[in-house]
SETI-525706 format. One line per field, with one value per residue (C-alpha): residue number from 1; residue in three letters; x, y, z. Coordinates in Angstrom, 1 decimal, m for minus. Example, Ala and Ser with C-alpha at 12.3 -4.5 7.8 and 13.67 -1.06 7.14 Angstrom:
BEGIN
seq c(1 | 2) .
type c(ALA | SER) .
xx c(12.3 | 13.7) .
yy c(m4.5 | m1.1) .
zz c(7.8 | 7.1) .
This chain:
BEGIN
seq c(1 | 2 | 3 | 4 | 5 | 6 | 7 | 8 | 9 | 10 | 11 | 12 | 13 | 14 | 15 | 16 | 17 | 18 | 19 | 20 | 21 | 22 | 23 | 24 | 25 | 26 | 27 | 28 | 29 | 30 | 31 | 32 | 33 | 34 | 35 | 36 | 37 | 38 | 39 | 40 | 41 | 42 | 43 | 44 | 45 | 46 | 47 | 48 | 49 | 50 | 51 | 52 | 53 | 54 | 55 | 56 | 57 | 58 | 59 | 60 | 61 | 62 | 63 | 64 | 65 | 66 | 67 | 68 | 69 | 70 | 71 | 72 | 73 | 74 | 75 | 76 | 77 | 78 | 79 | 80 | 81 | 82 | 83 | 84 | 85 | 86 | 87 | 88 | 89 | 90 | 91 | 92 | 93 | 94 | 95 | 96 | 97 | 98 | 99 | 100 | 101 | 102 | 103 | 104 | 105 | 106 | 107 | 108 | 109 | 110 | 111 | 112 | 113 | 114 | 115) .
type c(MET | GLU | PRO | ALA | ASP | ASP | ALA | PHE | ALA | ALA | PRO | GLU | PRO | GLY | TYR | GLY | ALA | ARG | LEU | ALA | ALA | ILE | ARG | ALA | ALA | ALA | ALA | ALA | ASP | GLY | VAL | ALA | VAL | VAL | VAL | ASP | LEU | HIS | GLY | ALA | LEU | VAL | ASP | LEU | ARG | PHE | ASP | ARG | TRP | ALA | LEU | ASN | ARG | SER | PRO | GLY | GLU | LEU | ALA | GLY | VAL | ILE | ARG | ARG | LEU | ALA | ALA | GLU | ALA | GLY | ALA | ASP | ALA | LEU | ARG | GLN | GLY | ARG | GLU | LEU | LEU | GLY | ASP | LEU | LEU | PRO | ASP | GLU | PRO | GLY | THR | ALA | ALA | ARG | PRO | ASP | ARG | PRO | PRO | GLU | PRO | ASP | ASP | ASP | SER | LEU | VAL | PRO | ALA | THR | TRP | ALA | THR | TRP | SER) .
xx c(38.6 | 37.7 | 34.6 | 33.6 | 34.2 | 31.7 | 28.7 | 29.3 | 30.2 | 28.1 | 24.8 | 26.0 | 24.8 | 21.1 | 19.5 | 17.7 | 16.8 | 15.7 | 13.3 | 12.0 | 10.9 | 9.2 | 5.3 | 2.4 | m1.4 | m4.8 | m8.2 | m12.1 | m15.2 | m14.6 | m12.0 | m7.6 | m5.3 | m0.9 | 1.2 | 4.9 | 7.3 | 6.2 | 2.6 | 1.6 | m0.9 | 0.5 | m2.3 | m6.2 | m9.0 | m12.7 | m15.0 | m18.0 | m20.4 | m17.9 | m18.9 | m22.2 | m21.4 | m21.8 | m18.0 | m18.0 | m17.6 | m15.8 | m12.8 | m13.1 | m12.7 | m9.2 | m8.5 | m8.2 | m6.9 | m4.3 | m2.9 | m3.3 | m0.7 | 1.3 | 2.1 | 2.9 | 5.6 | 7.1 | 7.3 | 9.0 | 11.6 | 12.0 | 13.0 | 15.2 | 17.0 | 17.9 | 20.0 | 20.7 | 17.7 | 16.8 | 14.8 | 12.4 | 11.4 | 12.7 | 15.8 | 18.5 | 20.9 | 19.7 | 23.0 | 21.2 | 20.0 | 20.9 | 20.4 | 16.9 | 18.1 | 17.1 | 14.9 | 17.9 | 19.6 | 16.6 | 17.6 | 15.7 | 17.2 | 15.8 | 16.7 | 16.8 | 17.6 | 19.6 | 20.0) .
yy c(m2.9 | 1.0 | 2.3 | 3.2 | m0.1 | m1.8 | 0.2 | m2.0 | m5.6 | m8.2 | m8.1 | m11.5 | m14.8 | m15.7 | m12.3 | m14.4 | m16.7 | m14.5 | m12.8 | m15.9 | m16.9 | m13.7 | m14.6 | m12.2 | m12.9 | m11.0 | m11.7 | m10.7 | m11.6 | m15.5 | m15.4 | m15.6 | m14.5 | m15.6 | m13.8 | m13.5 | m10.9 | m10.2 | m10.0 | m13.1 | m15.9 | m18.7 | m19.9 | m19.0 | m20.4 | m19.6 | m20.4 | m22.2 | m18.7 | m16.8 | m18.8 | m17.5 | m14.1 | m13.7 | m14.4 | m10.0 | m9.8 | m12.8 | m11.5 | m7.8 | m9.3 | m11.3 | m8.3 | m5.9 | m8.8 | m9.4 | m5.7 | m5.5 | m8.3 | m7.7 | m4.3 | m5.9 | m7.9 | m5.3 | m3.8 | m7.1 | m6.8 | m3.5 | m4.0 | m6.6 | m5.1 | m1.8 | 0.2 | m1.7 | 0.5 | 4.3 | 5.8 | 7.5 | 5.4 | 6.7 | 8.2 | 5.2 | 5.9 | 4.5 | 2.6 | 0.8 | 4.3 | 7.9 | 10.8 | 12.8 | 15.8 | 19.6 | 21.0 | 23.7 | 20.3 | 19.0 | 19.6 | 18.1 | 15.3 | 13.5 | 9.8 | 8.9 | 5.9 | 5.9 | 3.4) .
zz c(1.7 | 2.0 | 3.4 | m0.3 | m1.3 | 1.1 | m1.1 | m4.3 | m2.1 | m2.7 | m0.2 | 2.7 | 1.1 | 2.3 | 0.8 | m2.3 | m0.5 | 3.0 | 0.3 | m1.7 | 1.4 | 2.3 | 3.1 | 3.7 | 4.9 | 5.4 | 6.3 | 6.2 | 5.3 | 5.2 | 3.1 | 3.5 | 1.2 | 1.6 | m1.2 | m1.9 | m2.4 | m5.8 | m4.5 | m6.2 | m4.3 | m2.6 | 0.0 | m0.4 | 1.6 | 2.0 | 5.1 | 3.5 | 4.0 | 1.8 | m1.4 | m0.8 | m2.1 | m6.2 | m8.2 | m8.2 | m4.9 | m3.3 | m6.5 | m5.3 | m1.5 | m3.2 | m4.9 | m2.3 | 1.2 | m1.9 | m2.2 | 1.4 | 1.4 | m1.2 | 0.5 | 3.9 | 1.7 | 0.1 | 3.2 | 4.7 | 1.8 | 2.2 | 5.9 | 4.9 | 2.1 | 4.6 | 3.8 | 0.4 | m1.0 | m1.6 | 1.0 | m1.5 | m5.1 | m7.5 | m6.5 | m7.0 | m10.3 | m13.6 | m14.7 | m17.8 | m18.9 | m19.3 | m17.5 | m18.3 | m20.6 | m19.4 | m21.1 | m23.1 | m24.2 | m26.7 | m30.1 | m32.4 | m34.6 | m37.7 | m38.7 | m41.6 | m43.6 | m46.7 | m49.6) .
């Protein structure tokens, strides 16, 4: 196999299972959350005293902790995939989209339906 072909080879088996197994946790103020790679809650626990908070306060704590844990889960996923991802988000080529036109190539177009 040529070195250039390595970049397009399928990742080693097990990436899907390893990504699906990623979990990240965060806890504070009597609340503990665990999220998956997508940021979905997979576990939520409360100390008894945390339930004395108003529903709005409790929801805010849960959202904050889920966001913290979600960022950690994404970091874990990025570390797992390593060289398969670009260094900066948004720099990967998007084969499902045409390249963005530059300002000089924009030409007005009219779409019409003829009967």
